[in-house]
C-alpha positions as CSV (number, residue, x, y, z in Angstrom):
1,M,0.0,0.0,0.0
2,T,1.3,3.4,-1.0
3,Q,0.1,6.9,-0.3
4,F,-2.1,8.5,-3.1
5,A,-0.2,11.5,-4.5
6,K,-1.9,12.4,-7.8
7,P,-2.9,16.0,-8.0
8,A,-6.3,17.2,-9.2
9,I,-5.8,19.1,-12.5
10,D,-8.1,21.4,-14.4
11,V,-9.3,20.9,-18.0
12,P,-6.4,22.8,-19.7
13,Q,-3.9,20.7,-17.8
14,Q,-5.9,17.6,-18.7
15,L,-5.5,18.5,-22.4
16,E,-1.8,19.1,-22.0
17,L,-1.4,15.7,-20.3
18,L,-3.2,14.0,-23.2
19,K,-1.0,15.7,-25.7
20,A,2.1,14.8,-23.8
21,R,0.9,11.2,-24.0
22,G,0.8,11.4,-27.8
23,L,-3.0,12.1,-28.4
24,Q,-3.8,14.3,-31.4
25,I,-6.1,17.1,-30.5
26,N,-7.1,19.1,-33.6
27,D,-9.7,21.3,-32.0
28,E,-8.7,22.1,-28.4
29,E,-11.7,24.3,-27.7
30,R,-14.1,21.5,-28.7
31,A,-12.1,19.0,-26.7
32,A,-12.1,21.3,-23.7
33,R,-15.9,21.7,-23.9
34,F,-16.2,17.9,-24.0
35,L,-14.1,17.4,-20.9
36,E,-16.1,20.1,-19.1
37,V,-19.2,17.9,-19.3
38,V,-17.6,14.4,-19.5
39,S,-14.9,14.1,-16.9
40,F,-11.4,12.9,-17.7
41,F,-11.9,10.0,-15.3
42,R,-15.1,8.9,-17.0
43,L,-13.4,9.1,-20.4
44,T,-10.4,7.0,-19.2
45,P,-11.8,3.5,-20.1
46,Y,-12.4,4.8,-23.7
47,M,-8.8,5.7,-24.0
48,R,-7.4,2.2,-23.4
49,P,-8.1,0.8,-26.9
50,F,-6.0,3.6,-28.3
51,Q,-3.1,3.3,-25.9
52,V,0.1,1.3,-26.2
53,P,-0.1,-1.6,-23.7
54,G,2.3,-1.3,-20.8
55,N,3.6,2.1,-22.0
56,D,2.4,4.4,-19.2
57,H,-0.8,5.4,-21.0
58,H,1.0,6.6,-24.2
59,F,-1.3,6.6,-27.2
60,I,-0.7,4.7,-30.4
61,K,0.3,6.6,-33.5
62,D,-2.4,8.8,-35.1
63,A,-4.9,8.3,-32.2
64,G,-7.0,11.4,-31.8
65,F,-9.4,12.9,-29.4
66,R,-12.2,12.3,-31.8
67,D,-11.6,8.6,-31.5
68,L,-12.3,8.8,-27.8
69,S,-15.3,11.0,-28.1
70,N,-16.8,8.8,-30.9
71,L,-16.4,5.6,-28.8
72,Y,-17.9,7.4,-25.8
73,A,-20.8,8.5,-28.0
74,F,-21.3,5.0,-29.3
75,D,-21.4,3.5,-25.8
76,R,-23.9,6.1,-24.7
77,R,-26.2,5.3,-27.6
78,L,-25.8,1.6,-26.9
79,R,-26.8,2.1,-23.3
80,L,-29.9,3.9,-24.3
81,L,-30.8,1.2,-26.8
82,V,-30.2,-1.5,-24.1
83,M,-32.2,0.4,-21.5
84,D,-35.1,0.8,-23.9
85,A,-35.3,-3.0,-24.3
86,I,-34.8,-3.8,-20.6
87,E,-37.6,-1.4,-19.8
88,R,-39.9,-3.3,-22.1
89,V,-38.8,-6.6,-20.7
90,E,-39.1,-5.4,-17.1
91,V,-42.6,-4.1,-17.6
92,A,-43.6,-7.3,-19.4
93,A,-42.2,-9.5,-16.6
94,R,-44.2,-7.6,-14.0
95,A,-47.4,-8.1,-16.1
96,M,-46.8,-11.8,-16.8
97,I,-46.1,-12.6,-13.2
98,S,-49.1,-10.7,-12.1
99,N,-51.4,-12.0,-14.8
100,Y,-50.6,-15.6,-13.9
101,M,-50.2,-15.5,-10.1
102,G,-53.2,-13.2,-9.4
103,P,-55.9,-15.3,-11.1
104,M,-54.2,-18.5,-9.9
105,Y,-53.9,-17.6,-6.2
106,G,-55.9,-14.5,-5.6
107,A,-55.5,-10.7,-5.6
108,H,-53.1,-10.7,-2.6
109,W,-51.2,-13.9,-3.6
110,Y,-47.8,-12.5,-2.6
111,L,-48.9,-12.4,1.1
112,D,-49.0,-16.2,1.1
113,R,-45.7,-17.4,2.5
114,S,-46.3,-20.9,1.2
115,L,-46.0,-19.8,-2.4
116,F,-42.3,-19.0,-1.8
117,K,-39.2,-21.1,-1.1
118,S,-38.1,-21.4,2.5
119,G,-34.9,-19.5,1.7
120,Y,-36.7,-16.5,0.1
121,N,-36.8,-13.4,2.3
122,H,-40.6,-13.0,2.3
123,E,-40.6,-10.5,5.1
124,Q,-38.3,-8.2,3.2
125,L,-40.8,-8.3,0.3
126,L,-43.6,-7.3,2.6
127,Q,-41.5,-4.6,4.2
128,I,-40.9,-3.0,0.8
129,I,-44.6,-2.8,0.1
130,R,-45.4,-1.7,3.7
131,G,-42.7,0.9,3.6
132,K,-44.0,2.4,0.4
133,Q,-47.5,2.7,1.8
134,Q,-46.3,4.2,5.0
135,S,-44.1,6.7,3.1
136,E,-47.1,7.7,1.0
137,R,-49.3,8.0,4.1
138,R,-46.7,10.4,5.8
139,D,-46.4,12.5,2.6
140,Y,-50.2,12.8,2.4
141,E,-50.5,13.9,6.0
142,R,-47.8,16.5,5.5
143,E,-49.6,17.8,2.4
144,C,-52.9,17.9,4.3
145,D,-51.1,20.1,7.0
146,R,-50.0,22.5,4.3
147,I,-53.5,22.6,2.8
148,D,-54.9,23.4,6.3
149,R,-52.5,26.4,6.5
150,L,-53.5,27.8,3.2
151,A,-54.8,31.4,3.7
152,Q,-58.0,32.6,2.0
153,T,-59.1,29.1,1.1
154,T,-62.5,27.8,1.8
155,E,-63.1,24.5,3.7
156,E,-64.7,23.1,0.5
157,R,-61.6,23.9,-1.5
158,R,-59.4,22.4,1.1
159,A,-61.4,19.2,1.1
160,E,-61.2,19.0,-2.7
161,L,-57.4,19.4,-2.5
162,K,-57.1,16.7,0.1
163,I,-59.2,14.3,-2.0
164,K,-57.0,15.1,-5.0
165,R,-53.8,14.4,-3.1
166,S,-55.2,11.2,-1.7
167,K,-55.4,9.7,-5.2
168,E,-51.9,10.8,-6.5
169,S,-50.6,7.2,-6.1
170,Y,-52.3,3.8,-5.6
171,A,-50.1,3.1,-2.6
172,R,-51.5,6.2,-1.0
173,H,-55.1,5.5,-2.1
174,Y,-55.1,1.9,-0.9
175,G,-53.8,2.7,2.6
176,L,-56.3,5.5,3.0
177,T,-59.2,3.5,1.7
178,Y,-58.8,-0.1,2.8
179,S,-58.0,-1.7,6.2
180,E,-57.9,-5.4,5.2
181,P,-55.6,-6.7,3.9
182,Q,-53.3,-4.0,5.1
183,L,-51.1,-4.2,2.0
184,M,-52.2,-3.5,-1.6
185,P,-53.0,-6.2,-4.1
186,G,-50.3,-8.0,-6.1
187,W,-50.8,-6.2,-9.4
188,A,-50.0,-2.9,-7.6
189,A,-47.4,-4.3,-5.3
190,L,-45.2,-5.6,-8.2
191,E,-45.1,-2.1,-9.6
192,E,-43.3,-0.9,-6.4
193,L,-40.5,-3.4,-6.8
194,T,-37.1,-2.7,-8.3
195,M,-36.1,-5.0,-11.1
196,G,-33.7,-6.7,-8.7
197,S,-36.5,-7.4,-6.3
198,L,-38.7,-8.6,-9.1
199,S,-36.0,-11.0,-10.2
200,H,-35.6,-12.3,-6.7
201,L,-39.3,-12.8,-6.4
202,Y,-39.5,-14.9,-9.5
203,A,-36.5,-17.0,-8.4
204,G,-38.1,-17.3,-5.0
205,L,-41.4,-18.9,-6.2
206,A,-41.7,-22.3,-4.6
207,R,-43.4,-24.2,-7.4
208,D,-41.7,-24.9,-10.7
209,S,-45.1,-25.2,-12.3
210,D,-45.7,-21.5,-11.6
211,K,-42.3,-20.5,-13.0
212,K,-42.9,-22.6,-16.1
213,A,-46.3,-21.1,-16.8
214,I,-44.8,-17.5,-16.5
215,A,-41.7,-18.3,-18.5
216,K,-43.8,-19.9,-21.2
217,R,-45.2,-16.4,-21.9
218,M,-41.7,-15.3,-22.7
219,D,-41.1,-18.4,-24.8
220,L,-38.3,-19.6,-22.5
221,P,-37.6,-22.4,-20.1
222,W,-38.0,-21.2,-16.6
223,R,-34.4,-21.6,-15.6
224,L,-33.3,-19.4,-18.5
225,L,-35.8,-16.7,-17.6
226,Q,-34.7,-16.8,-14.0
227,S,-31.0,-16.5,-15.0
228,W,-31.7,-13.8,-17.6
229,L,-33.7,-11.6,-15.3
230,H,-30.8,-11.7,-12.9
231,T,-28.3,-10.8,-15.6
232,L,-30.5,-8.0,-17.0
233,T,-30.8,-6.5,-13.5
234,I,-27.0,-6.1,-13.4
235,V,-26.9,-4.7,-16.9
236,R,-29.7,-2.3,-16.1
237,N,-27.7,-1.0,-13.1
238,I,-24.6,-0.5,-15.3
239,C,-26.7,1.5,-17.7
240,A,-28.5,3.5,-15.0
241,H,-25.1,4.6,-13.6
242,H,-23.9,5.5,-17.1
243,A,-21.0,3.1,-16.8
244,R,-19.0,1.6,-19.7
245,L,-21.0,-1.1,-21.5
246,W,-19.5,-1.6,-25.0
247,N,-16.6,-4.0,-24.2
248,R,-17.5,-5.0,-20.6
249,E,-17.0,-8.6,-19.5
250,L,-19.9,-9.5,-17.4
251,G,-19.3,-10.6,-13.8
252,I,-22.3,-12.9,-13.9
253,K,-22.5,-15.6,-16.6
254,P,-26.2,-16.1,-17.7
255,E,-27.4,-19.5,-18.4
256,L,-27.6,-20.2,-22.1
257,P,-29.6,-22.9,-24.0
258,K,-27.6,-26.0,-24.9
259,K,-30.1,-26.8,-27.6
260,A,-32.6,-24.0,-28.1
261,S,-36.3,-24.7,-28.9
262,F,-36.6,-21.1,-30.1
263,P,-34.7,-18.9,-32.6
264,W,-31.1,-18.5,-31.1
265,P,-27.6,-17.9,-32.6
266,A,-25.8,-21.1,-33.1
267,S,-22.6,-19.5,-31.9
268,L,-24.1,-19.2,-28.4
269,T,-24.9,-22.9,-27.8
270,R,-21.2,-23.6,-27.3
271,P,-19.7,-23.0,-23.8
272,S,-17.6,-19.8,-23.3
273,H,-15.5,-18.7,-20.4
274,H,-16.0,-15.0,-21.4
275,V,-19.4,-13.3,-21.5
276,R,-19.5,-10.0,-23.1
277,I,-22.4,-7.7,-24.2
278,Y,-23.2,-9.7,-27.3
279,V,-24.8,-12.3,-25.2
280,V,-27.0,-9.7,-23.5
281,L,-28.0,-8.2,-26.9
282,C,-29.0,-11.7,-28.0
283,M,-31.1,-12.2,-24.9
284,L,-32.8,-8.8,-25.4
285,N,-33.4,-9.5,-29.1
286,H,-35.3,-12.7,-28.2
287,L,-37.2,-11.1,-25.4
288,M,-38.1,-8.0,-27.5
289,R,-39.5,-10.2,-30.2
290,T,-41.6,-12.0,-27.6
291,V,-43.0,-8.9,-25.8
292,S,-43.2,-6.7,-28.9
293,P,-43.5,-8.8,-32.1
294,D,-43.5,-5.8,-34.3
295,T,-40.3,-4.4,-32.8
296,S,-37.5,-2.8,-34.9
297,W,-35.1,-3.0,-32.1
298,Q,-32.6,-5.4,-33.9
299,Q,-32.6,-3.0,-36.9
300,R,-31.9,-0.1,-34.6
301,L,-28.9,-2.0,-33.2
302,K,-27.6,-2.7,-36.7
303,S,-28.0,0.9,-37.6
304,L,-26.0,2.0,-34.6
305,F,-23.1,-0.2,-35.7
306,D,-23.4,1.2,-39.3
307,E,-23.2,4.7,-37.8
308,F,-20.0,3.9,-35.9
309,P,-18.1,1.5,-38.3
310,S,-14.8,2.1,-36.4
311,V,-16.1,0.4,-33.2
312,S,-14.8,-3.1,-32.8
313,E,-17.5,-5.7,-32.7
314,K,-15.1,-8.4,-31.8
315,V,-14.2,-7.0,-28.4
316,M,-18.0,-7.0,-27.6
317,G,-18.2,-10.7,-28.3
318,F,-19.8,-10.5,-31.7
319,P,-18.9,-13.3,-34.2
320,A,-17.6,-12.1,-37.6
321,D,-20.7,-13.2,-39.5
322,W,-23.4,-12.3,-37.0
323,R,-25.3,-10.1,-39.4
324,N,-25.9,-13.1,-41.7
325,D,-27.5,-15.1,-38.9
326,I,-31.2,-15.5,-39.4
327,F,-31.6,-14.7,-35.7
328,W,-30.8,-11.1,-36.5
329,S,-32.9,-10.8,-39.7
């Protein structure tokens, strides 16, 4: 362990450092504006493909600032595209779980501990929903206090405002309207869960028959859906924090079909020790086709690569002939 001694440097000094390392900067004013809104530290991972390995961050010949900014722009666009698909999948997963479990076990099915595995933290699930309702109740009471202090407002108008505030969210409305059961029904409760909690809930269901029935709606075996929801939760968090995605090696390896009963790239039925973003894009392409059959998502992905031809597909895990695979047609 050594003491940290790197100084904080301003944007002009950052540009001088990049030039000293051999980076070509043709438009310093534009580069400075870029670093003002995208920090040097955030840009660092996008420098590595253009640096000489083991040469103290020195850049390869003819590498320019535009190369870095273009790669950053590509990654940003890729994250937006991935987030768009994950949003659709997440919303669909909520609906499919709710649409099956509710009619099968009742409006408040998630309150039944027996529907979950012994190792599932059922109390934490209930606490999430309970906490949301309590938070909404406290907010409503504070808003009512403010309404009561409004000057030159009639009692009738105050009552109208309170009724309006009571309906601003279902979590608030339910707690103010119903006493039994204390917690809201399943179709509303699922909307309060993060994707991570939703993924854990699906994995925590006790009966494989329930998992199978839900996964069938995604045209997947239940083990794949369980694994994919977990992986997509991690990818969603990467995107939500605006972190590098384009050549990231995933820390979690999603389960893949050994012999798919649905359209799937042949290259991904073989085992691999490295899992990069190509696997996730294949997962999303399948899921998007299932939840939105008229989707143009795969075409938007191809168009993104067409717009950034200098971006290496290989480092993202793409096989050389991926565009010719019927899976991407």
